[in-house]
All heavy atoms as an XYZ file, in Angstrom:
637
protein
N     -22.559     -5.476     13.634
C     -21.793     -6.603     13.284
C     -20.971     -7.091     14.584
O     -20.675     -6.405     15.504
C     -20.748     -6.168     12.303
C     -21.331     -6.114     10.850
S     -20.059     -6.703      9.788
C     -20.905     -6.280      8.253
N     -20.618     -8.296     14.432
C     -19.877     -8.844     15.524
C     -18.391     -8.508     15.497
O     -17.720     -8.433     14.420
C     -19.862    -10.436     15.511
N     -17.795     -8.263     16.727
C     -16.435     -7.919     16.841
C     -15.566     -9.112     16.817
O     -16.028    -10.230     17.088
C     -16.120     -7.151     18.114
C     -16.693     -5.707     18.126
C     -16.153     -4.977     19.307
C     -16.697     -3.525     19.224
N     -16.288     -2.740     20.249
N     -14.280     -9.068     16.471
C     -13.501    -10.204     16.522
C     -13.266    -10.584     17.978
O     -13.263     -9.853     18.863
C     -12.134     -9.779     15.846
C     -12.121     -8.242     15.960
C     -13.609     -7.843     15.926
N     -12.913    -11.997     18.094
C     -12.677    -12.638     19.282
C     -11.415    -11.884     20.014
O     -10.392    -11.766     19.460
C     -12.262    -14.070     19.159
C     -12.262    -14.844     20.527
O     -12.303    -14.039     21.584
N     -12.308    -16.082     20.445
N     -11.650    -11.402     21.280
C     -10.594    -10.642     21.977
C      -9.351    -11.365     22.205
O      -8.218    -11.059     21.847
C     -11.070    -10.125     23.337
C     -12.018     -9.011     23.300
C     -11.310     -7.670     23.641
C     -12.399     -6.619     23.808
N     -12.056     -5.489     23.048
N      -9.532    -12.659     22.845
C      -8.447    -13.472     23.035
C      -7.668    -13.981     21.737
O      -6.501    -13.924     21.477
C      -8.846    -14.813     23.791
C      -7.666    -15.610     24.204
C      -8.103    -16.812     25.058
C      -6.977    -17.673     25.368
N      -6.374    -18.573     24.433
N      -8.529    -14.261     20.725
C      -8.060    -14.671     19.426
C      -7.318    -16.030     19.386
O      -7.298    -16.651     20.379
N      -6.668    -16.232     18.195
C      -5.862    -17.491     18.096
C      -4.575    -17.522     18.988
O      -4.132    -16.394     19.301
C      -5.563    -17.596     16.586
C      -5.797    -16.218     16.051
C      -6.739    -15.478     17.026
N      -4.037    -18.631     19.094
C      -2.795    -18.706     19.981
C      -1.592    -18.831     19.052
O      -0.438    -18.538     19.496
C      -2.807    -20.031     20.904
O      -3.055    -21.154     20.019
C      -3.901    -19.917     21.959
N      -1.772    -19.194     17.792
C      -0.591    -19.250     16.780
C      -0.190    -17.749     16.443
O      -0.824    -16.910     16.037
C      -1.173    -19.910     15.655
C       0.011    -20.146     14.558
C      -0.459    -20.837     13.329
C      -0.405    -19.847     12.225
N      -0.698    -20.314     10.859
N       1.188    -17.552     16.681
C       1.719    -16.276     16.345
C       2.531    -16.274     15.054
O       3.133    -17.227     14.647
C       2.526    -15.667     17.365
O       3.586    -16.503     17.671
C       1.694    -15.307     18.717
N       2.473    -15.321     14.203
C       3.355    -15.210     13.030
C       4.168    -13.902     13.157
O       3.796    -12.922     13.830
C       2.389    -15.205     11.750
C       1.685    -16.479     11.625
C       1.508    -14.004     11.689
N       5.280    -13.914     12.489
C       6.234    -12.737     12.408
C       5.883    -12.075     10.974
O       5.725    -12.684     10.014
C       7.674    -13.229     12.518
C       8.008    -13.753     13.870
O       7.445    -13.402     14.848
O       8.762    -14.590     13.819
N       5.664    -10.731     11.086
C       5.347    -10.006      9.941
C       6.665     -9.034      9.587
O       7.090     -8.397     10.530
C       4.115     -9.018     10.137
C       2.972     -9.960     10.366
C       3.904     -8.255      8.812
C       1.708     -9.312     10.889
N       7.145     -9.148      8.491
C       8.287     -8.442      7.916
C       7.916     -7.607      6.774
O       7.013     -7.797      6.053
C       9.356     -9.329      7.447
C       9.880    -10.347      8.560
C       9.350    -11.537      8.799
C      10.980     -9.963      9.442
C       9.716    -12.497      9.754
C      11.394    -10.871     10.481
C      10.688    -12.104     10.636
O      11.208    -12.913     11.542
N       8.846     -6.528      6.615
C       8.613     -5.607      5.465
C       9.139     -6.322      4.277
O      10.224     -6.965      4.357
C       9.470     -4.367      5.693
S       9.493     -3.151      4.223
N       8.422     -6.258      3.205
C       8.881     -6.987      1.903
C      10.108     -6.382      1.306
O      10.905     -7.013      0.602
C       7.641     -7.035      0.939
N      10.259     -5.093      1.512
C      11.415     -4.419      0.813
C      12.693     -4.581      1.574
O      13.683     -4.970      0.933
N      12.778     -4.434      2.838
C      13.964     -4.359      3.535
C      14.151     -5.576      4.509
O      15.141     -5.627      5.306
C      14.274     -3.073      4.352
S      13.087     -2.866      5.615
N      12.986     -6.406      4.794
C      13.046     -7.603      5.528
C      13.231     -7.180      7.177
O      13.622     -8.008      7.886
C      14.147     -8.626      5.157
C      14.129     -9.030      3.777
C      12.789     -9.751      3.439
C      12.963    -10.169      2.024
N      11.637    -10.125      1.325
N      12.823     -6.133      7.556
C      12.757     -5.636      8.854
C      11.504     -6.126      9.584
O      10.441     -6.080      8.930
C      12.816     -4.121      9.000
O      13.884     -3.546      8.370
C      12.844     -3.618     10.480
N      11.644     -6.662     10.796
C      10.462     -7.226     11.425
C       9.584     -6.079     11.902
O      10.037     -5.160     12.535
C      10.751     -8.016     12.694
C       9.709     -8.783     13.374
C      10.050     -9.899     14.325
O      11.125     -9.960     14.692
N       9.034    -10.509     14.763
N       8.357     -6.234     11.647
C       7.308     -5.144     11.954
C       6.432     -5.531     13.158
O       6.306     -4.828     14.079
C       6.403     -4.851     10.805
C       7.139     -4.489      9.471
C       6.157     -4.361      8.339
C       7.918     -3.185      9.639
N       5.841     -6.773     13.188
C       4.864     -7.118     14.241
C       5.177     -8.664     14.573
O       5.601     -9.350     13.753
C       3.527     -6.941     13.806
C       3.006     -5.578     13.462
C       2.601     -5.305     12.367
C       3.126     -4.635     14.443
C       2.189     -3.937     11.999
C       2.765     -3.290     14.169
C       2.191     -3.081     13.078
O       1.795     -1.820     12.712
N       4.786     -9.029     15.852
C       4.504    -10.423     16.130
C       2.994    -10.348     16.275
O       2.457     -9.583     17.192
C       5.269    -10.790     17.356
C       5.104    -12.269     17.703
C       6.025    -12.678     18.764
C       7.483    -12.864     18.335
N       7.682    -14.185     17.602
N       2.243    -11.158     15.631
C       0.771    -11.128     15.492
C       0.048    -12.482     15.640
O       0.622    -13.576     15.263
C       0.440    -10.453     14.182
C      -1.025    -10.356     13.783
C      -1.787     -9.305     14.506
C      -1.685    -11.093     12.897
C      -3.104     -9.297     14.320
C      -3.030    -10.897     12.671
C      -3.783     -9.970     13.336
O      -5.110     -9.833     13.053
N      -0.929    -12.480     16.480
C      -1.849    -13.759     16.648
C      -2.754    -13.746     15.410
O      -3.829    -13.160     15.439
C      -2.637    -13.712     17.956
C      -1.692    -13.879     19.208
C      -2.581    -14.093     20.444
N      -3.746    -13.255     20.603
C      -3.906    -12.287     21.288
N      -2.852    -11.794     21.905
N      -5.099    -11.579     21.287
N      -2.413    -14.602     14.459
C      -3.353    -14.846     13.242
C      -4.199    -16.011     13.323
O      -3.683    -17.097     13.725
C      -2.348    -14.874     12.043
C      -3.114    -14.930     10.675
C      -2.191    -15.019      9.545
C      -2.844    -15.010      8.286
N      -4.122    -15.514      8.134
N      -5.390    -15.797     12.896
C      -6.339    -17.038     12.762
C      -6.389    -17.408     11.305
O      -6.402    -16.520     10.431
N      -6.542    -18.651     11.082
C      -6.742    -19.208      9.785
C      -5.399    -19.402      9.000
O      -4.315    -18.975      9.561
N      -5.551    -19.830      7.764
C      -4.345    -20.122      7.002
C      -4.225    -19.283      5.596
O      -3.401    -19.543      4.869
C      -4.179    -21.547      6.717
C      -5.366    -22.232      5.998
C      -5.269    -23.670      5.863
C      -6.614    -24.190      5.277
N      -6.783    -25.622      5.363
N      -5.080    -18.255      5.523
C      -5.038    -17.436      4.345
C      -3.986    -16.374      4.398
O      -3.157    -16.261      5.292
N      -4.061    -15.513      3.406
C      -3.113    -14.435      3.248
C      -3.323    -13.418      4.341
O      -4.403    -13.306      4.867
C      -3.086    -13.812      1.902
N      -2.371    -12.508      4.667
C      -2.565    -11.542      5.629
C      -3.188    -10.319      4.978
O      -2.467     -9.641      4.159
C      -1.142    -11.228      6.241
C      -1.213    -10.180      7.337
C      -1.760    -10.865      8.636
C       0.288     -9.704      7.681
N      -4.384     -9.963      5.225
C      -5.032     -8.901      4.623
C      -5.173     -7.787      5.590
O      -5.087     -6.554      5.351
C      -6.416     -9.342      4.160
C      -7.220     -8.158      3.596
C      -6.257    -10.441      3.075
N      -5.517     -8.025      6.969
C      -5.617     -7.039      7.983
C      -5.051     -7.685      9.221
O      -4.858     -8.852      9.401
C      -7.161     -6.805      8.192
C      -7.822     -8.050      8.466
C      -9.386     -7.841      8.513
C     -10.235     -9.070      8.778
N     -10.233     -9.893      7.544
N      -4.646     -6.580     10.132
C      -4.200     -6.968     11.450
C      -5.106     -6.179     12.413
O      -5.049     -4.930     12.429
C      -2.762     -6.468     11.628
S      -1.530     -7.519     10.974
N      -5.816     -6.931     13.367
C      -6.489     -6.184     14.348
C      -5.488     -5.803     15.353
O      -4.636     -6.574     15.853
C      -7.548     -7.063     14.916
C      -8.779     -7.473     14.076
C      -8.919     -8.677     13.462
C      -9.704     -6.499     13.864
C      -9.939     -8.884     12.583
C     -10.774     -6.855     12.928
C     -10.978     -8.013     12.390
N      -5.633     -4.576     15.887
C      -4.640     -3.912     16.794
C      -4.539     -4.621     18.063
O      -3.594     -4.884     18.689
C      -4.961     -2.504     17.023
C      -4.762     -1.667     15.844
C      -4.893     -0.263     16.028
C      -4.688      0.571     14.673
N      -5.071      1.952     14.895
N      -5.786     -5.322     18.588
C      -5.663     -5.906     19.829
C      -4.995     -7.318     19.783
O      -4.875     -7.938     20.865
C      -7.151     -6.149     20.325
C      -8.061     -6.839     19.335
C      -9.533     -6.758     19.667
O      -9.946     -5.778     20.141
O     -10.306     -7.506     19.193
N      -4.721     -7.778     18.550
C      -4.036     -9.140     18.397
C      -2.573     -8.873     18.158
O      -1.926     -9.939     18.071
C      -4.660     -9.902     17.222
C      -6.017    -10.352     17.471
C      -6.407    -11.364     16.308
N      -7.690    -11.771     16.430
C      -8.259    -12.584     15.467
N      -7.760    -12.865     14.429
N      -9.519    -12.948     15.544
N      -2.026     -7.685     18.082
C      -0.621     -7.510     17.926
C       0.039     -7.758     19.260
O      -0.235     -7.162     20.254
C      -0.382     -6.182     17.334
C      -0.912     -5.769     15.984
C       1.180     -5.908     17.503
C      -0.862     -4.555     15.459
N       0.822     -8.742     19.333
C       1.577     -9.222     20.453
C       2.799     -8.282     20.801
O       2.855     -7.654     21.801
C       2.112    -10.677     20.436
C       2.892    -10.926     21.697
C       1.085    -11.526     20.157
N       3.470     -8.042     19.766
C       4.798     -7.179     19.849
C       4.853     -6.232     18.676
O       4.804     -6.691     17.531
C       6.028     -7.967     20.080
C       7.279     -7.165     20.471
C       8.234     -8.006     21.220
C       9.262     -7.036     21.700
N      10.176     -7.685     22.605
N       5.091     -5.004     18.861
C       5.032     -3.916     17.863
C       6.467     -3.357     17.683
O       7.007     -2.772     18.697
C       4.130     -2.723     18.129
C       3.967     -1.848     17.038
O       4.739     -1.870     15.951
O       3.087     -0.923     17.119
N       7.167     -3.497     16.532
C       8.596     -3.052     16.348
C       8.528     -1.764     15.511
O       9.597     -1.169     15.322
C       9.403     -4.036     15.640
C       9.439     -5.389     16.334
C       8.773     -6.404     16.052
C      10.422     -5.526     17.355
C       8.817     -7.691     16.843
C      10.498     -6.736     18.109
C       9.752     -7.802     17.828
N       7.319     -1.179     15.273
C       7.317      0.020     14.440
C       7.260      1.253     15.257
O       6.938      1.231     16.497
C       6.014      0.067     13.514
O       4.977      0.054     14.473
C       6.032     -1.106     12.616
N       7.778      2.398     14.651
C       7.772      3.727     15.515
C       6.573      4.447     15.125
O       5.985      5.061     16.015
C       9.126      4.431     15.053
C      10.364      3.724     15.344
C      11.564      4.623     14.806
C      10.590      3.446     16.839
N       6.125      4.341     13.968
C       4.911      4.939     13.439
C       4.001      3.940     12.910
O       4.425      3.020     12.275
C       5.342      6.003     12.252
C       5.367      7.416     12.615
C       5.427      8.256     11.456
O       6.260      8.066     10.510
N       4.564      9.255     11.318
N       2.744      4.033     13.150
C       1.756      3.028     12.738
C       1.679      3.014     11.184
O       1.409      3.947     10.583
C       0.456      3.330     13.392
C      -0.563      2.129     13.443
C      -1.773      2.621     14.178
O      -2.548      3.257     13.570
O      -1.829      2.243     15.342
N       2.005      1.739     10.737
C       1.784      1.593      9.224
C       2.968      2.005      8.496
O       2.951      1.942      7.220
N       4.159      2.432      9.012
C       5.268      2.778      8.347
C       6.519      1.987      8.817
O       6.639      1.864      9.965
C       5.578      4.281      8.402
C       4.408      5.086      7.842
C       6.776      4.655      7.721
C       4.363      6.523      7.922
N       7.320      1.408      7.916
C       8.406      0.623      8.262
C       9.471      1.595      8.878
O       9.827      2.602      8.356
C       8.964     -0.014      6.975
S      10.483     -0.976      7.268
N      10.064      1.231      9.957
C      11.111      1.956     10.717
C      12.273      2.050      9.995
O      13.053      3.024     10.172
C      11.175      1.299     12.063
C      10.765     -0.081     11.918
C       9.734     -0.130     10.829
N      12.740      1.070      9.087
C      13.889      1.091      8.437
C      13.950      1.761      7.043
O      14.807      2.543      6.792
C      14.394     -0.326      8.113
C      15.835     -0.493      7.686
N      16.051     -0.824      6.415
C      17.063     -0.398      8.324
C      17.384     -0.828      6.248
N      17.902     -0.686      7.443
N      12.964      1.435      6.254
C      12.948      2.095      4.844
C      11.871      3.088      4.597
O      11.722      3.764      3.587
C      12.734      0.913      3.855
S      11.199      0.052      3.873
N      11.109      3.449      5.741
C      10.081      4.495      5.821
C       8.973      4.235      4.554
O       8.442      5.262      4.209
C      10.682      5.916      5.465
C      11.496      6.265      6.775
O      11.190      5.896      7.942
O      12.471      7.014      6.712
N       8.847      3.059      4.181
C       7.734      2.794      3.244
C       6.301      2.433      3.985
O       6.421      1.702      4.987
C       8.111      1.596      2.439
C       7.222      1.311      1.374
C       7.880      0.162      0.440
O       8.830     -0.576      0.721
N       7.105     -0.126     -0.700
N       5.295      3.017      3.496
C       3.980      2.646      4.140
C       3.649      1.227      3.740
O       3.633      0.844      2.532
C       2.946      3.604      3.602
N       3.220      0.522      4.724
C       2.745     -0.923      4.488
C       1.275     -1.278      4.866
O       0.804     -2.246      4.516
C       3.684     -2.049      5.189
C       3.799     -1.856      6.655
C       2.703     -2.580      7.402
C       4.647     -1.068      7.310
C       2.719     -2.512      8.756
C       4.674     -1.007      8.737
C       3.700     -1.732      9.443
N       0.662     -0.266      5.638
C      -0.663     -0.511      6.100
C      -1.331      0.892      6.257
O      -0.719      1.874      6.425
C      -0.690     -1.259      7.345
N      -2.670      0.780      6.319
C      -3.575      1.920      6.548
C      -4.457      1.773      7.723
O      -4.977      0.611      7.873
C      -4.431      2.227      5.235
C      -3.795      2.547      3.978
C      -4.737      3.021      3.028
N      -3.990      3.255      1.698
C      -3.783      2.357      0.818
N      -4.249      1.082      0.918
N      -3.029      2.719     -0.232
N      -4.631      2.663      8.523
C      -5.447      2.578      9.679
C      -6.869      2.592      9.307
O      -7.298      3.485      8.379
C      -5.189      3.726     10.671
C      -5.746      3.597     11.917
O      -5.853      2.468     12.489
O      -6.095      4.688     12.537
N      -7.767      1.634      9.818
C      -9.120      1.558      9.461
C      -9.910      0.916     10.610
O      -9.397      0.451     11.627
C      -9.354      0.804      8.235
O     -10.668      0.837      7.780
C      -8.802     -0.693      8.332
N     -11.205      0.844     10.456
C     -12.116      0.088     11.433
C     -12.774     -1.059     10.610
O     -13.273     -0.873      9.498
C     -13.294      1.023     11.804
C     -12.994      1.848     13.027
C     -14.214      2.841     13.344
C     -12.549      1.188     14.299
N     -12.596     -2.151     11.134
C     -13.136     -3.396     10.575
C     -14.029     -4.106     11.575
O     -13.602     -4.333     12.635
C     -12.045     -4.400     10.074
C     -11.160     -3.745      8.880
C     -12.625     -5.640      9.534
C     -10.013     -4.499      8.467
N     -15.278     -4.180     11.177
C     -16.317     -4.781     12.181
C     -16.460     -4.094     13.471
O     -16.522     -4.611     14.544
C     -16.072     -6.306     12.364
C     -16.564     -7.083     11.211
C     -16.305     -8.647     11.644
N     -15.198     -9.041     10.762
C     -14.370     -9.998     11.092
N     -14.358    -10.532     12.264
N     -13.291    -10.327     10.297
N     -16.102     -2.798     13.396
C     -16.220     -2.008     14.643
C     -14.919     -1.922     15.568
O     -14.910     -1.343     16.508
N     -13.906     -2.662     15.082
C     -12.587     -2.805     15.831
C     -11.522     -2.096     15.043
O     -11.415     -2.278     13.880
C     -12.244     -4.207     16.096
N     -10.611     -1.334     15.705
C      -9.501     -0.745     15.115
C      -8.511     -1.827     14.524
O      -8.210     -2.766     15.089
C      -8.773     -0.086     16.227
C      -9.340     -0.432     17.387
C     -10.660     -1.146     17.171
N      -8.087     -1.584     13.245
C      -7.358     -2.449     12.478
C      -6.353     -1.808     11.604
O      -6.514     -0.633     11.316
C      -8.140     -3.462     11.774
N      -5.401     -2.544     10.991
C      -4.460     -1.983     10.055
C      -4.803     -2.849      8.771
O      -4.726     -4.158      8.813
C      -3.042     -2.254     10.433
C      -2.614     -1.470     11.588
C      -1.151     -1.833     12.071
C      -2.469      0.009     11.150
N      -5.193     -2.242      7.716
C      -5.422     -2.905      6.392
C      -4.136     -2.893      5.669
O      -3.637     -1.847      5.304
C      -6.508     -2.137      5.645
C      -6.771     -2.612      4.307
C      -8.155     -3.336      4.352
C      -8.518     -3.732      3.057
N      -9.477     -4.603      2.802
N      -3.724     -4.108      5.443
C      -2.320     -4.261      4.660
C      -2.374     -3.918      3.277
O      -3.342     -4.226      2.559
C      -1.836     -5.766      4.848
C      -1.506     -6.148      6.183
S      -0.349     -5.111      7.037
C      -0.561     -5.510      8.684
N      -1.319     -3.232      2.725
C      -1.209     -2.835      1.255
C      -0.569     -4.055      0.652
O       0.310     -4.580      1.048
C      -0.468     -1.648      1.083
C      -0.976     -0.475      1.760
C      -0.211     -1.290     -0.394
C      -0.143      0.733      1.910
N      -1.246     -4.576     -0.464
C      -0.772     -5.809     -1.162
C       0.753     -5.746     -1.553
O       1.149     -4.686     -2.090
N       1.498     -6.838     -1.134
C       2.881     -6.967     -1.644
C       3.885     -6.133     -0.696
O       5.054     -6.269     -0.989
N       3.429     -5.548      0.260
C       4.341     -4.643      1.201
C       4.759     -5.501      2.400
O       5.749     -5.014      2.950
C       3.671     -3.368      1.605
C       3.059     -2.489      0.490
C       4.220     -1.781     -0.112
C       3.605     -0.830     -1.213
N       4.595      0.059     -1.769
N       4.169     -6.618      2.790
C       4.514     -7.270      3.862
C       4.809     -8.745      3.621
O       4.137     -9.296      2.657
C       3.575     -7.153      5.157
C       3.683     -5.794      5.577
C       2.139     -7.537      4.760
N       5.463     -9.494      4.379
C       5.726    -10.877      4.097
C       5.540    -11.438      5.645
O       5.886    -10.899      6.623
C       7.341    -11.129      3.784
C       7.476    -12.638      3.701
C       7.409    -10.518      2.338
N       4.936    -12.661      5.517
C       4.477    -13.259      6.780
C       5.335    -14.640      6.858
O       5.372    -15.356      6.016
C       3.062    -13.612      6.795
C       2.508    -14.295      7.970
S       0.681    -14.538      7.890
C       0.600    -15.454      6.378
N       5.911    -14.799      8.065
C       6.581    -16.091      8.323
C       5.985    -16.774      9.591
O       5.776    -16.162     10.610
C       8.114    -16.004      8.508
C       8.805    -15.443      7.293
C      10.265    -15.399      7.486
C      10.828    -14.926      6.190
N      12.293    -14.496      6.382
């Protein structure tokens, strides 16, 4: 299967925890759909201490996985908000 484009899109979005509104990532997202997954190579700035866990409320918001052969975080529904 094809890997995602390394450079990726130029538009960045901020990803926040849905529970405590703490910023988690600044991410280069492609398309206009819902945030289902985050490819690790597209994360511009990471505000988390542990991967997939909110640093403020310690709630898990994503699971580590491989998508199309690339490392990614699969978001748990309703745990994150994108602006």
